[in-house]
N, C-alpha and C positions, 0 to 999 in steps of 0.2 A: 471482605469475604463474608458470605452469609453464615449465620449461626446454624449449625446442624445438630449439635450435641450439648446436653445440659448435665452438669454434675451437681447433684443435690447432697448437701450435708444431711445428716440424720437427726442427731440430738439438737433440739431447739429450732429445727427447720421443718422437718416432716412430723416429728413427734415431740411431745412435751414429756421429758424423762425425769422431771424434778423429783418426785417421790422415790423412785427406785435408786437413782444415783445418790441423792443426799442421805437416804437411810442406810445405804450400803457403805458410804464413807463413814458415817457415824458408827456403824457396827465395827468397822476395821479399827477406828481410833479407840473405841471403847475396849476392844479385845487387847489392844496394845497398852492399855492403861493411860491413854491420853484423854483429855477432856474433849467432848464432842460439841462443836459449834451448832447453833440452831440451823435448821434447814435453809432459811433465807440468808444466812451468812456463808453458805456454801455454793451459792448460785454461780460464782465465778469458776467453779470446778466443772461446770457443764460445758463441754466443748474441747478444752485443751487435753493433751495426752495425760492419762491418769498418773503416770510416774512423776510428771512435773507438778501436778497438784499435791501429791503426797510429800514430795520434797519440800514444798512450801509449808504445808500443814504441820509437818513434823520438824521443820527447821533443821533439816539435815541433808547431806549429800551421800549418806551411808547407803550404798546400793542394797546391802543385805536387809536393812530395816525398811527401805522403800519397797523392795520386792515382797517382804513379808506383809506389808500393808496392802499391797495390790492383791496378794493371794487371799487375804482375809476378806477384802472387798468382793472379790470374785466368788468366794464361797457362798456369799449371800446373793450377789447379783445374778449369778447363773441360774439360780433356782427360784428366786423370789423377785428381786429387783428388776429383772428383765421385763417383767409384765406389769410393774407398777409404772405405767406409761400410757399415754393416750395420743391419738392422732389429733393434730390441730384441725379445726373446722375448715372445710373446703379443700383439704389436701387431695382427696381422691378425685374430686371434680377438676382440680387444677392439673393433676397428672394426666387425667383422661384428655383434657384439652391439649396438652403438650403432645401426647401421643397421636391424637387425631390430626394435629398440624404437621406430623411427620418428623418430629424431633426424636433423636436418640436420647434416652434418659438413663442415667446411672447414679447409683448411690456412692458417695465418696466420704467416708467417715473415719475418724481416728480410732473409733471403737474397734475392738477385734472383729474381724470379718465373721467369725463363728457366731458372735452375738448379733451382729447386724443382720445376718441371714435369717436368724430365728425371729427377730423383730419384724422384718419385712414379711415373712411368712405368717406370723401371728396376726398381722393387720390385713392379710390377704392382698398385699401389694405386688406380689411376685410378677404378675402379668403386666405391670405398669413400668417395669424396669428391664433394661437390656443387660444389666449386670449390677452386682453389689460388691463394692470394694471396701476393705477395711484393713486394719493393721493385723500383724501376727501377735500371738499371745506374749511373745518375748519383746514386743515393742517395735519390731521392724515395721517401717512405713507408718508409724504413728504421727510423724511430722507431716503436715498437710502438703507441703511442697513436694516432698518425696513421694507421697501417695499419689498426688495428681500426675507427677511425671511418669509414674508406673502405669497409671490408667491410660495416659496419652499414648505411651509406647505399646501397651498390650492391646488396646482397642484401635490403634493406628489412627488416632484423632489428630487433626491439625489444631494447634492452639488458637489460631485465628478464627476457627469455626466452632470453638468451644467456650462455654461460660460456666463459671462456678457460682452456685447459689448457696449462701450460708449466713449464719447469724453472728459469727465471731470474727475477730481480727485474723485468726489463723486461716480462715477460709479466704479472706481477701489477700493476705500475704502469700499464701500458697498459689493462688491464681496469678498474681502479679509476677512472682518468681518464675512462673511458667509462661509468661507473656500472654495471658488469657484475660478475657473480660470477667468482671465480678459484679454480682448483684447481691447487695446486703439486705437482709430481711430484718425488720425491726420488731416483729412480734415474738422473737426468741429471747436470747439472754445477752446479746450484745447491745450496746447503745449506738445511737446515731453517730455520736462523736467518734466512738471506737471504729465503726465501719468506714466512715468517711476519711478518718485519719490514715487508715491503712489501705486505702485505694479503691473503695467501692465506686463503680462507675454509675450505678443507679441504686435506688432504694425501693423496696416493696414493703408496704405496711400491713399487708395481709396476703394469705396464699392466693386469693382471687386476683390480686394485682400483678402477680408474677408474669402471666402471659403478656399483659400490656407492656410492662417494663421490659420484658425480653424483646418485644417487637421494636421498642424504642432503641434498645442496644443494637438490634439488627440493622435498623435504618441508619444509625450512627456509623456502624462499621462499613456499610455499603457506601455511604456518603464520603467517608474518609478515604476509602479505597478508590473511589472515582476521582476525588480531588488529587490524590497522589498520582494516579494514572495520567491525569491531564497535565501534570507538571513534568512528566518524563518525555 
């Protein structure tokens, strides 16, 4: 089946959010009286659901404490951290290429949708996406597989025609659990090993490579489909 729709992760795929996320985590930990790791020691927190990251950082499963940490994080992130962010080079051109080729493009992020929308608007990317999907503030749909399933249902997309593009294992796992193709990008915060281990069909090492890698995935899906048809 030809690929017609592409789901893009946001943090670490479209934008580099390192300053805003790490500083907001440091703020929350400091306010709670916990030591704050250096920014480079918090890079693993970019991508996964925030509640999971704070559970690990605080060494706790106490929902009250985790929720307090998330609230403190958002106090800073919603007003400052949101904009301590930058587009990766070539992202706009890559999205324009995708759109010109006729692909449906959507954002699929574990970040709360309210923040994702503001980021997309801030970078003037609104016209380059057919939709922006994220989690709710209470954590609903923060797991990537649940979010992707929601997008597929809402947009009436066929998994066989859809590909997930992201930089972390959560993107690959979410795609595979929904029987979709997955392109791992290596310029974000996941490693090649992480992406391949969790099911990346192809890797892109820069935004400019994504269209070419996508065409390779499309040819693979068409070839596989033809082979299957010839055996029936």
